[in-house]
MILUM-146872 format. One record per residue (C-alpha): x, y, z. Coordinates in nm, 2 decimals, decimal comma, m for minus. Each point is the difference from the previous one (the first is absolute). Example, Ala and Ser with C-alpha at 12.3 -4.5 7.8 and 13.67 -1.06 7.14 Angstrom:
+--------+--------+--------+
!      x !      y !      z !
+--------+--------+--------+
!   1,23 !  m0,45 !   0,78 !
!   0,14 !   0,34 !  m0,07 !
+--------+--------+--------+
% end
This chain:
+--------+--------+--------+
!      x !      y !      z !
+--------+--------+--------+
!   1,82 !  m0,69 !   0,49 !
!  m0,25 !   0,15 !  m0,16 !
!  m0,23 !   0,04 !   0,32 !
!   0,25 !   0,23 !   0,20 !
!   0,03 !   0,20 !  m0,32 !
!  m0,42 !   0,07 !  m0,02 !
!   0,09 !  m0,01 !   0,41 !
!   0,21 !   0,30 !   0,00 !
!  m0,17 !   0,21 !  m0,26 !
!  m0,30 !  m0,08 !   0,23 !
!   0,12 !   0,15 !   0,32 !
!   0,12 !   0,33 !  m0,21 !
!  m0,29 !   0,07 !  m0,19 !
!  m0,18 !  m0,09 !   0,39 !
!   0,24 !   0,25 !   0,16 !
!  m0,10 !   0,31 !  m0,28 !
!  m0,39 !  m0,04 !   0,03 !
!   0,05 !  m0,04 !   0,41 !
!   0,22 !   0,32 !   0,00 !
!  m0,22 !   0,19 !  m0,25 !
!  m0,31 !  m0,11 !   0,20 !
!   0,05 !  m0,13 !   0,29 !
!  m0,35 !  m0,15 !   0,12 !
!  m0,12 !  m0,33 !   0,05 !
!  m0,19 !   0,03 !  m0,26 !
!   0,31 !  m0,02 !  m0,24 !
!   0,15 !  m0,32 !   0,17 !
!  m0,34 !  m0,17 !  m0,03 !
!  m0,10 !   0,09 !  m0,37 !
!   0,41 !  m0,07 !  m0,08 !
!  m0,08 !  m0,39 !   0,16 !
!  m0,33 !  m0,05 !  m0,17 !
!   0,11 !   0,15 !  m0,32 !
!   0,40 !  m0,15 !  m0,02 !
!  m0,18 !  m0,40 !   0,13 !
!   0,15 !  m0,14 !  m0,24 !
!   0,34 !   0,07 !   0,09 !
!  m0,01 !  m0,02 !   0,34 !
!   0,16 !  m0,30 !   0,13 !
!   0,30 !   0,02 !  m0,20 !
!   0,29 !  m0,09 !   0,15 !
!   0,27 !   0,33 !   0,15 !
!   0,22 !  m0,25 !   0,19 !
!   0,05 !  m0,34 !  m0,01 !
!  m0,07 !  m0,26 !   0,20 !
!   0,30 !  m0,08 !   0,19 !
!   0,00 !   0,40 !   0,08 !
!  m0,33 !  m0,04 !   0,12 !
!  m0,26 !   0,01 !  m0,28 !
!  m0,11 !   0,37 !   0,01 !
!  m0,27 !   0,10 !  m0,24 !
!  m0,10 !   0,28 !  m0,17 !
!  m0,35 !   0,04 !   0,19 !
!   0,19 !  m0,02 !   0,34 !
!   0,21 !   0,31 !  m0,10 !
!  m0,26 !   0,19 !  m0,13 !
!  m0,19 !  m0,12 !   0,37 !
!   0,26 !   0,12 !   0,21 !
!   0,05 !   0,33 !  m0,17 !
!  m0,38 !   0,03 !   0,05 !
!   0,03 !  m0,07 !   0,31 !
!   0,20 !   0,24 !   0,13 !
!  m0,11 !   0,26 !  m0,18 !
!  m0,35 !  m0,06 !   0,11 !
!   0,04 !  m0,12 !   0,36 !
!  m0,24 !   0,23 !   0,16 !
!  m0,27 !  m0,13 !  m0,20 !
!   0,07 !  m0,30 !  m0,01 !
!  m0,04 !  m0,05 !   0,39 !
!  m0,29 !   0,26 !   0,05 !
!  m0,28 !  m0,25 !   0,03 !
!  m0,22 !   0,22 !   0,20 !
!  m0,30 !  m0,03 !  m0,19 !
!   0,05 !  m0,34 !  m0,13 !
!  m0,08 !  m0,25 !   0,24 !
!   0,06 !  m0,27 !  m0,27 !
!   0,31 !   0,10 !  m0,10 !
!   0,12 !  m0,08 !   0,34 !
!  m0,13 !  m0,35 !   0,00 !
!   0,17 !  m0,08 !  m0,31 !
!   0,28 !   0,11 !   0,16 !
!   0,01 !  m0,20 !   0,28 !
!  m0,09 !  m0,29 !  m0,24 !
!   0,31 !   0,08 !  m0,18 !
!   0,29 !   0,04 !   0,28 !
!  m0,18 !  m0,38 !   0,20 !
!   0,08 !  m0,12 !  m0,37 !
!   0,30 !   0,10 !  m0,01 !
!   0,07 !  m0,09 !   0,35 !
!  m0,08 !  m0,33 !  m0,07 !
!   0,22 !  m0,05 !  m0,30 !
!   0,31 !   0,12 !   0,19 !
!  m0,12 !  m0,27 !   0,28 !
!  m0,04 !  m0,25 !  m0,29 !
!   0,32 !   0,10 !  m0,14 !
!   0,18 !  m0,07 !   0,33 !
!  m0,15 !  m0,32 !   0,10 !
!   0,08 !  m0,12 !  m0,35 !
!   0,33 !  m0,21 !  m0,11 !
!   0,04 !   0,23 !  m0,25 !
!   0,05 !   0,37 !   0,18 !
!   0,18 !   0,14 !  m0,23 !
!  m0,15 !  m0,11 !  m0,36 !
!  m0,23 !   0,25 !  m0,21 !
!   0,04 !   0,28 !   0,24 !
!  m0,07 !   0,23 !  m0,27 !
!  m0,39 !  m0,09 !   0,00 !
!  m0,03 !   0,11 !   0,40 !
!  m0,08 !   0,36 !  m0,08 !
!  m0,21 !  m0,03 !  m0,28 !
!  m0,34 !   0,01 !   0,22 !
!   0,10 !   0,34 !   0,11 !
!   0,11 !   0,15 !  m0,29 !
!  m0,32 !  m0,10 !  m0,16 !
!  m0,17 !   0,15 !   0,29 !
!   0,16 !   0,31 !  m0,06 !
!  m0,17 !   0,00 !  m0,38 !
!  m0,37 !  m0,10 !   0,15 !
!   0,03 !   0,32 !   0,26 !
!   0,12 !   0,20 !  m0,22 !
!  m0,27 !  m0,09 !  m0,25 !
!  m0,28 !   0,03 !   0,25 !
!   0,13 !   0,33 !   0,10 !
!  m0,05 !   0,09 !  m0,39 !
!  m0,33 !  m0,13 !  m0,08 !
!  m0,12 !   0,19 !   0,32 !
!   0,09 !   0,29 !  m0,09 !
!  m0,21 !   0,11 !  m0,28 !
!  m0,24 !  m0,24 !  m0,19 !
!   0,12 !   0,07 !  m0,36 !
!   0,31 !  m0,17 !   0,10 !
!  m0,16 !  m0,32 !   0,02 !
!  m0,06 !  m0,02 !  m0,39 !
!   0,38 !   0,21 !  m0,05 !
!   0,15 !  m0,29 !   0,25 !
!  m0,22 !  m0,30 !  m0,23 !
!   0,10 !   0,19 !  m0,32 !
!   0,39 !  m0,05 !   0,05 !
!  m0,09 !  m0,36 !   0,13 !
!  m0,20 !  m0,08 !  m0,36 !
!   0,27 !   0,12 !  m0,16 !
!   0,29 !  m0,23 !   0,16 !
!  m0,20 !  m0,27 !  m0,08 !
!  m0,07 !   0,09 !  m0,37 !
!   0,40 !  m0,04 !  m0,02 !
!   0,01 !  m0,34 !   0,18 !
!  m0,31 !  m0,16 !  m0,26 !
!   0,26 !   0,17 !  m0,32 !
!   0,26 !  m0,20 !   0,13 !
!  m0,20 !  m0,29 !  m0,02 !
!  m0,15 !   0,05 !  m0,35 !
!   0,42 !   0,14 !  m0,08 !
!   0,10 !  m0,40 !   0,09 !
!  m0,23 !  m0,12 !  m0,20 !
!   0,19 !   0,18 !  m0,32 !
!   0,34 !   0,00 !   0,09 !
!  m0,01 !  m0,32 !   0,26 !
!   0,03 !   0,02 !   0,37 !
!   0,36 !   0,09 !   0,06 !
!  m0,14 !   0,34 !  m0,05 !
!   0,01 !   0,10 !   0,38 !
!   0,27 !   0,22 !   0,22 !
!   0,01 !  m0,25 !   0,22 !
!   0,31 !  m0,17 !   0,01 !
!  m0,05 !  m0,37 !  m0,01 !
!  m0,32 !  m0,16 !  m0,13 !
!  m0,30 !  m0,23 !   0,10 !
!   0,09 !  m0,34 !   0,00 !
!  m0,39 !  m0,10 !  m0,03 !
!  m0,08 !   0,18 !  m0,35 !
!  m0,02 !  m0,25 !  m0,27 !
!  m0,14 !  m0,35 !   0,00 !
!   0,13 !  m0,23 !  m0,23 !
!  m0,25 !  m0,28 !   0,03 !
!  m0,28 !   0,27 !  m0,16 !
!   0,25 !   0,29 !  m0,17 !
!  m0,19 !   0,23 !   0,18 !
!   0,21 !   0,37 !   0,13 !
!  m0,12 !   0,14 !   0,34 !
!   0,04 !   0,36 !   0,00 !
!   0,19 !   0,11 !   0,35 !
!  m0,02 !   0,42 !  m0,12 !
!   0,25 !   0,12 !   0,23 !
!  m0,03 !  m0,27 !   0,27 !
!   0,28 !  m0,24 !   0,04 !
!  m0,34 !  m0,25 !   0,08 !
!  m0,32 !  m0,02 !  m0,24 !
!  m0,23 !  m0,09 !   0,30 !
!   0,11 !   0,33 !   0,15 !
!  m0,06 !   0,19 !  m0,31 !
!  m0,34 !  m0,14 !  m0,06 !
!  m0,07 !   0,05 !   0,37 !
!   0,11 !   0,42 !  m0,03 !
!  m0,18 !   0,00 !  m0,33 !
!  m0,34 !  m0,13 !   0,19 !
!   0,05 !   0,25 !   0,28 !
!   0,07 !   0,24 !  m0,30 !
!  m0,29 !  m0,04 !  m0,20 !
!  m0,23 !   0,14 !   0,26 !
!   0,14 !   0,30 !   0,01 !
!  m0,12 !   0,10 !  m0,38 !
!  m0,35 !  m0,03 !   0,15 !
!   0,05 !   0,34 !   0,24 !
!  m0,08 !   0,32 !  m0,15 !
!  m0,12 !   0,31 !   0,01 !
!  m0,37 !   0,01 !  m0,01 !
!  m0,03 !   0,27 !  m0,23 !
!   0,27 !  m0,18 !  m0,27 !
!  m0,11 !   0,03 !  m0,33 !
!  m0,14 !  m0,29 !  m0,18 !
!   0,30 !   0,01 !  m0,25 !
!   0,27 !  m0,03 !   0,31 !
!  m0,22 !  m0,28 !   0,21 !
!   0,02 !  m0,22 !  m0,33 !
!   0,39 !   0,06 !   0,01 !
!  m0,02 !  m0,09 !   0,39 !
!  m0,19 !  m0,35 !  m0,14 !
!   0,25 !  m0,08 !  m0,24 !
!   0,27 !   0,05 !   0,18 !
!  m0,19 !  m0,24 !   0,26 !
!  m0,05 !  m0,26 !  m0,30 !
!   0,34 !   0,00 !  m0,05 !
!   0,13 !  m0,10 !   0,31 !
!  m0,22 !  m0,26 !   0,02 !
!   0,15 !  m0,14 !  m0,33 !
!   0,29 !   0,10 !   0,22 !
!  m0,11 !  m0,22 !   0,23 !
!  m0,03 !  m0,29 !  m0,22 !
!   0,36 !   0,05 !  m0,18 !
!   0,14 !  m0,05 !   0,36 !
!  m0,16 !  m0,33 !   0,02 !
!  m0,08 !   0,04 !   0,36 !
!  m0,30 !  m0,22 !   0,09 !
!  m0,01 !   0,07 !   0,36 !
!   0,04 !   0,41 !  m0,13 !
!  m0,35 !  m0,06 !  m0,25 !
!  m0,17 !  m0,17 !   0,27 !
!   0,06 !   0,25 !   0,27 !
!  m0,06 !   0,27 !  m0,28 !
!  m0,38 !  m0,16 !  m0,03 !
!  m0,04 !  m0,05 !   0,29 !
!   0,03 !   0,40 !   0,04 !
!  m0,25 !   0,04 !  m0,29 !
!  m0,25 !  m0,19 !   0,19 !
!   0,03 !   0,23 !   0,22 !
!   0,00 !   0,34 !  m0,26 !
!  m0,29 !  m0,22 !  m0,16 !
!  m0,25 !   0,02 !   0,29 !
!   0,06 !   0,39 !   0,07 !
!  m0,07 !   0,09 !  m0,36 !
!  m0,32 !   0,12 !  m0,17 !
!  m0,18 !  m0,15 !  m0,31 !
!   0,23 !   0,16 !  m0,25 !
!   0,35 !  m0,05 !   0,15 !
!  m0,13 !  m0,37 !   0,08 !
!  m0,02 !  m0,05 !  m0,37 !
!   0,32 !   0,13 !  m0,12 !
!   0,16 !  m0,24 !   0,24 !
!  m0,16 !  m0,23 !  m0,16 !
!   0,14 !   0,04 !  m0,35 !
!   0,32 !   0,05 !   0,16 !
!  m0,03 !  m0,33 !   0,14 !
!  m0,15 !  m0,16 !  m0,28 !
!   0,29 !   0,14 !  m0,21 !
!   0,26 !  m0,07 !   0,28 !
!  m0,14 !  m0,40 !  m0,02 !
!   0,05 !   0,04 !  m0,40 !
!   0,36 !   0,11 !   0,06 !
!   0,08 !  m0,24 !   0,25 !
!  m0,13 !  m0,30 !  m0,25 !
!   0,21 !   0,13 !  m0,26 !
!   0,33 !   0,01 !   0,18 !
!  m0,09 !  m0,33 !   0,18 !
!   0,15 !  m0,31 !  m0,25 !
!  m0,10 !  m0,34 !   0,04 !
!   0,36 !   0,02 !   0,25 !
!  m0,20 !   0,19 !   0,22 !
!   0,10 !   0,33 !  m0,15 !
!   0,17 !   0,33 !   0,24 !
!  m0,16 !  m0,20 !   0,33 !
!   0,18 !  m0,34 !  m0,06 !
!   0,33 !  m0,06 !   0,21 !
!  m0,07 !  m0,34 !   0,12 !
!  m0,19 !  m0,30 !  m0,15 !
!  m0,29 !   0,03 !   0,22 !
!  m0,14 !   0,26 !   0,25 !
!  m0,09 !  m0,32 !   0,23 !
!   0,41 !  m0,08 !  m0,03 !
!   0,07 !   0,38 !   0,04 !
!  m0,20 !   0,03 !   0,32 !
!   0,16 !  m0,35 !   0,11 !
!   0,35 !   0,16 !  m0,08 !
!  m0,13 !   0,31 !   0,22 !
!  m0,16 !  m0,22 !   0,23 !
!   0,32 !  m0,17 !   0,10 !
!   0,19 !   0,31 !   0,09 !
!  m0,30 !   0,13 !   0,20 !
!   0,03 !  m0,29 !   0,20 !
!   0,37 !   0,02 !   0,03 !
!  m0,01 !   0,38 !   0,11 !
!  m0,29 !  m0,14 !   0,23 !
!   0,26 !  m0,18 !   0,19 !
!   0,23 !   0,31 !   0,02 !
!  m0,27 !   0,19 !   0,16 !
!  m0,04 !  m0,27 !   0,26 !
!   0,32 !  m0,02 !   0,12 !
!   0,03 !   0,47 !  m0,01 !
!  m0,36 !   0,07 !   0,09 !
!   0,05 !   0,36 !   0,23 !
!   0,28 !   0,15 !  m0,21 !
!   0,04 !  m0,20 !  m0,27 !
!   0,35 !  m0,05 !  m0,25 !
!   0,12 !   0,37 !  m0,03 !
!  m0,08 !   0,18 !  m0,29 !
!   0,10 !  m0,07 !  m0,35 !
!   0,20 !  m0,34 !   0,16 !
!  m0,24 !  m0,22 !  m0,17 !
!   0,23 !  m0,13 !  m0,29 !
!   0,30 !  m0,03 !   0,21 !
!  m0,20 !  m0,18 !   0,22 !
!  m0,11 !  m0,27 !  m0,23 !
!   0,32 !  m0,01 !  m0,11 !
!   0,12 !  m0,16 !   0,33 !
!  m0,28 !  m0,15 !   0,12 !
!  m0,24 !  m0,05 !  m0,28 !
!   0,21 !  m0,05 !  m0,36 !
!  m0,29 !  m0,18 !  m0,17 !
!  m0,15 !   0,36 !   0,00 !
!   0,15 !   0,03 !  m0,34 !
!  m0,15 !   0,10 !  m0,39 !
!   0,23 !  m0,10 !  m0,34 !
!  m0,02 !   0,27 !  m0,24 !
!  m0,13 !  m0,05 !  m0,31 !
!   0,24 !   0,21 !  m0,18 !
!   0,36 !  m0,16 !   0,09 !
!  m0,15 !  m0,26 !   0,27 !
!   0,20 !   0,18 !   0,29 !
!  m0,13 !  m0,08 !   0,38 !
!  m0,16 !   0,27 !   0,12 !
!  m0,04 !  m0,02 !   0,40 !
!  m0,38 !   0,22 !   0,03 !
!  m0,03 !   0,32 !   0,20 !
!  m0,29 !  m0,03 !   0,10 !
!  m0,26 !  m0,29 !   0,04 !
!  m0,22 !   0,09 !  m0,32 !
!  m0,25 !   0,15 !   0,27 !
!   0,05 !   0,40 !   0,09 !
!  m0,23 !  m0,08 !   0,34 !
!   0,21 !  m0,32 !   0,12 !
!   0,37 !   0,20 !  m0,13 !
!  m0,12 !   0,27 !   0,24 !
!  m0,11 !  m0,26 !   0,27 !
!   0,31 !  m0,24 !  m0,02 !
!   0,26 !   0,31 !   0,03 !
!  m0,22 !   0,23 !   0,31 !
!  m0,21 !  m0,25 !   0,12 !
!  m0,35 !   0,03 !   0,15 !
!   0,03 !   0,31 !   0,14 !
!   0,19 !   0,19 !  m0,28 !
!  m0,24 !  m0,18 !  m0,20 !
!  m0,31 !   0,17 !   0,21 !
!   0,11 !   0,38 !  m0,02 !
!   0,09 !  m0,05 !  m0,39 !
!  m0,38 !  m0,11 !  m0,06 !
!  m0,09 !   0,27 !   0,23 !
!   0,16 !   0,27 !  m0,22 !
!  m0,17 !  m0,12 !  m0,32 !
!  m0,37 !  m0,06 !   0,15 !
!  m0,03 !   0,31 !   0,18 !
!  m0,06 !   0,20 !  m0,29 !
!  m0,21 !  m0,24 !  m0,14 !
!  m0,20 !  m0,06 !   0,28 !
!  m0,07 !   0,41 !   0,03 !
!  m0,09 !  m0,03 !  m0,40 !
!  m0,21 !  m0,30 !   0,03 !
!  m0,22 !   0,17 !   0,32 !
!  m0,06 !   0,29 !  m0,21 !
!  m0,11 !  m0,20 !  m0,29 !
!  m0,23 !  m0,17 !   0,27 !
!  m0,13 !   0,32 !   0,08 !
!  m0,10 !   0,07 !  m0,33 !
!   0,26 !   0,24 !  m0,10 !
!   0,22 !  m0,11 !  m0,39 !
!   0,20 !   0,20 !  m0,15 !
!   0,24 !  m0,06 !  m0,31 !
!   0,33 !   0,11 !   0,29 !
!  m0,15 !  m0,22 !   0,24 !
!  m0,09 !  m0,32 !  m0,21 !
!   0,29 !  m0,05 !  m0,27 !
!   0,27 !   0,00 !   0,28 !
!  m0,18 !  m0,28 !   0,16 !
!  m0,04 !  m0,16 !  m0,20 !
!   0,39 !   0,01 !  m0,16 !
!   0,05 !  m0,09 !   0,36 !
!  m0,20 !  m0,28 !  m0,06 !
!   0,15 !  m0,13 !  m0,32 !
!   0,35 !   0,03 !   0,14 !
!  m0,08 !  m0,21 !   0,35 !
!  m0,14 !  m0,27 !  m0,26 !
!   0,32 !   0,02 !  m0,18 !
!   0,26 !   0,03 !   0,24 !
!  m0,13 !  m0,36 !   0,15 !
!   0,23 !  m0,19 !  m0,26 !
!   0,29 !   0,25 !   0,02 !
!   0,17 !   0,21 !   0,21 !
!   0,05 !   0,31 !  m0,24 !
!   0,08 !   0,31 !   0,33 !
!   0,37 !   0,00 !  m0,06 !
!  m0,05 !   0,23 !  m0,29 !
!  m0,06 !   0,34 !   0,07 !
!  m0,19 !   0,09 !  m0,24 !
!  m0,25 !  m0,31 !   0,07 !
!  m0,05 !   0,14 !   0,41 !
!   0,01 !   0,38 !  m0,19 !
!  m0,32 !  m0,12 !  m0,18 !
!  m0,13 !  m0,21 !   0,35 !
!   0,05 !   0,35 !   0,21 !
!  m0,16 !   0,24 !  m0,28 !
!  m0,34 !  m0,23 !   0,00 !
!   0,06 !  m0,02 !   0,39 !
!   0,01 !   0,39 !   0,02 !
!  m0,29 !   0,05 !  m0,23 !
!  m0,17 !  m0,27 !   0,21 !
!   0,05 !   0,21 !   0,36 !
!  m0,05 !   0,31 !  m0,18 !
!  m0,37 !  m0,07 !  m0,20 !
!  m0,11 !  m0,17 !   0,31 !
!   0,05 !   0,29 !   0,25 !
!  m0,06 !   0,27 !  m0,25 !
!  m0,26 !   0,26 !   0,09 !
!  m0,15 !   0,03 !  m0,35 !
!  m0,34 !  m0,13 !  m0,01 !
!  m0,11 !  m0,27 !  m0,27 !
!  m0,38 !  m0,03 !  m0,07 !
!   0,00 !  m0,22 !  m0,30 !
!  m0,01 !  m0,38 !   0,07 !
!   0,14 !  m0,08 !  m0,36 !
!   0,30 !   0,12 !  m0,19 !
!  m0,04 !   0,22 !  m0,31 !
+--------+--------+--------+
% end
């Protein structure tokens, strides 16, 4: 019930701001500032599971439709529009072709609402150079709020959340360790989100004061600690790979700071990891965890082989295995309830099994095209924090996505879309970067 109240109040507030200042900036900054609450429900699932973000995005599309369809100076904008339309088309075809064409239809409009957001973000960033930092600061405040929720949960318990229901995998009875999900229903998704968000604190205006930079670095450090509290090994692993990218682009002074932070992280990790394995122990051994996941991946591979072109249909995985693969279930530690998997413990396999090879290929292009543009710039000697940090963030998510499908949550989708927009913007920007390293 609380979600509906929050969403209702949020829509009223958005309506007020969009009437006072009917601009694309109002929509973009409102979503960035309100990222924590943007996934709240307007309607329950039986009525279509309409969410807060869907409403404000459709309103923005109606108000600024003329700007939305104006691609005269943006060739890449057309390319992404075509890819999104193709992706959506094959989603519909896969749904029609599936055994459960009416199951979870509410997820079919997500690609378009996310594209509405991405399109308006690009229009906003391209309007004026200073808009980049204004937008990033709004995004950063949302990340700070999400980090604060994790630390509040450490004090008062994981029940501190507006989400209806609670995560089924937050407490390990064998180790006595709690994994803190923040405002997400799953601590792994929370870890991925925090890993993505942490890189935003490394983006600030070049003329920022020393004190302000220190505050950014403190926020960055706390966001990394929140990843540890979420207990997501994949998120931490992805974050470390992203940091490797950042490390080699930095000046010697910043490298020494990163090394110091790494020592502090290792010390914290040691303190939080008792003999039972600590926050990263959810199975007896890592090898047993891998073998469990591999068994799921193997069965998913068999399903993909049966439906290679269009897949089994969007959001049909759980319903499909209930009928044909009833051994793919978990017993929850809290209560011992039986839970059929709604994803194959791998984000890429989830897309592949539900959308087939064609849909998966389009999805990979949507993610990789901006990254390749950035890598091309970097290869040619251009390096800037507006480029390096979004690349590192997307790579960190891409690695963690290998263990869990997290894009069912709008906040994750928006975070990924935000960094993709930053990659596109920085790779085609006319600004000239002459320094080889980021100071």
